[in-house]
C-alpha positions as CSV (number, residue, x, y, z in Angstrom):
1,M,52.5,166.3,-149.9
2,A,55.2,163.8,-149.3
3,T,56.4,163.6,-145.7
4,N,59.9,162.4,-146.3
5,D,63.1,164.5,-146.5
6,T,63.6,163.9,-150.2
7,A,60.6,166.2,-150.9
8,W,62.1,169.4,-149.5
9,T,61.7,172.3,-151.8
10,L,64.0,175.4,-151.8
11,E,61.1,177.4,-150.4
12,S,60.6,174.9,-147.6
13,V,64.3,174.9,-146.7
14,Q,64.4,178.7,-146.7
15,Q,61.3,178.8,-144.4
16,L,62.8,176.2,-142.1
17,T,66.1,178.1,-141.9
18,A,64.4,181.4,-141.2
19,M,62.3,179.8,-138.4
20,A,65.4,178.2,-136.9
21,R,67.2,181.6,-136.8
22,E,64.1,183.1,-135.2
23,G,64.3,180.6,-132.4
24,I,61.1,178.8,-133.2
25,P,60.8,175.3,-131.6
26,V,60.8,172.2,-133.8
27,S,57.2,171.4,-132.8
28,V,56.0,174.7,-134.1
29,M,58.1,174.4,-137.3
30,S,56.5,170.9,-137.8
31,L,53.0,172.4,-137.6
32,K,53.8,175.3,-140.0
33,L,55.6,173.1,-142.5
34,R,53.0,170.2,-142.1
35,R,55.8,167.7,-141.6
36,P,56.5,165.2,-138.8
37,I,58.7,166.5,-136.0
38,E,61.3,163.8,-136.7
39,I,61.6,164.8,-140.3
40,V,62.0,168.5,-139.4
41,A,64.6,167.7,-136.8
42,A,66.5,165.5,-139.2
43,K,66.5,168.3,-141.8
44,L,67.8,170.8,-139.3
45,T,70.6,168.4,-138.3
46,Q,71.4,167.9,-142.0
47,L,71.6,171.7,-142.5
48,G,73.8,172.1,-139.4
49,L,71.2,174.1,-137.6
50,T,70.4,173.9,-133.9
51,P,66.7,174.1,-133.0
52,A,65.4,176.2,-130.2
53,P,64.5,174.4,-127.0
54,E,60.8,173.4,-126.6
55,T,58.9,175.5,-124.2
56,G,55.9,174.7,-122.0
57,A,54.9,171.5,-120.3
């Protein structure tokens, strides 16, 4: 799977949007989508979505 933001499928974007609405942190989204944190964060910004704050240490 490509790891750049040009390879986002509709399904991936829908999954990302749903996770953002559920308040899931970017680090968890990154793992679930198998994409680098930077790419996930950039896509959220592009979509106008604010990610949940990271929790833990």
